[in-house]
N, C-alpha and C positions, 0 to 999 in steps of 0.2 A: 462643120462638125468634126472633121478629122483634125483640123488645126486646134480646136479646143481640146481634143483628146490629148494631142501631143503636148500642149501647154500644161494641162493638168497632170499628166504623167511626169513631166519635167519638174513641176512644182513639188509633187509628192516625193520624187527621188531626191530633190534637194532637201526636203524636210527629213527624209529618212537618214541622209548623211549627217544632217545637223543634229538630230536626236541621237544618232549613233555616237557622234563625237561628245555630246553632252552627257549621255549616260555611261558610256564605256571609256571616255577620255582618249579614244583612238578610233580609227576607222579600220576595221578588219572584217573578214568575210562572215564570221559567226555573229558579230554585232549587227551587220547589215541584214542577215537572215532573220534574226530575232525582231528587229525593229520593223522590217518590211512586212513580216507576217502580221504584226499588230495593226499597221496602217492598212494593209490589204483587207484583213478581216473586218476592220471597222467600216471601211468603205462598202464592202459587200453586204455587211449586216444592215447598214443604213439603206442601201438600195433595195435590198430584198424586203425590208420592213415597209418601205414606201410602196413597193409593188403589191404586197399583201393588203395594205390599207387601201390602196387605190382599187383593188379588186372587190371592194364592197363587202369584205368579210366581216368588219366590225360595225357596219352601219346600223344594224338592228340594236345592238347593245348600246351604241352611242345615242341613238334615238330614244331608247328607254331611259337612259340617264338624263337626257335633256327634258323628257316629259316629267320625270319624277322630281328632279331637283331644281328646275327653273320654272319661271312663270311666263315662258314664251308662248306665243300663239302658234298654231300649226303652220301658218304661213311663214313665220320667222325661222323655223327649224330647218337646218340644212344637214345632210348626212356627212359623216366624217370623210368620206371619199372625195367630197367637193372642197373640203377645207384644207386637205393636204396638197402641196404642190405636186405637179405631174412630172417633174424633171428627176428621174431616177436612172436614166440610161447612162449619163456621163459618169456618175460615181460607180456604177456597176462595171463599166468598161475599164475605168481607171483602176478599180480594185482588182479586177481580173488580170489586168496587165501586171500589176504589182505582185500579185500572188504567183503569176507565171515567172516573173523575174526572180522571185524568191525561190521557187522550185528549181529553176536553172542554177542559181547560186548554191542551193542545197546539194544538187547533184555534183556540181564542181567541187564543193567542200568534201563530199563523200569520197570522190575519186582521189583527192589530195591527202586524205587522212590515212 
């Protein structure tokens, strides 16, 4: 698991530098802070949305929509929490590490300004 985390953090950091170069045409600290915030927030939002859905929060609403809009029998209906993949720890940790690196860069940027 630790190896996967390091691989994903490395991939995300590479993508951050690539998008920083694409959008800002140079790699500087402010561009890194902006792009890493977007990547980290998107990963955290994805992971937390998966956590909320996996927590059976929307199962009743989803079941009601299935009952009202489809012609499924009761044995064919499955709750939403069973349809969503259960892997949300890796994006959460990667997003948290990205946000922490962004906050460290922001502190360094604040000291240098």
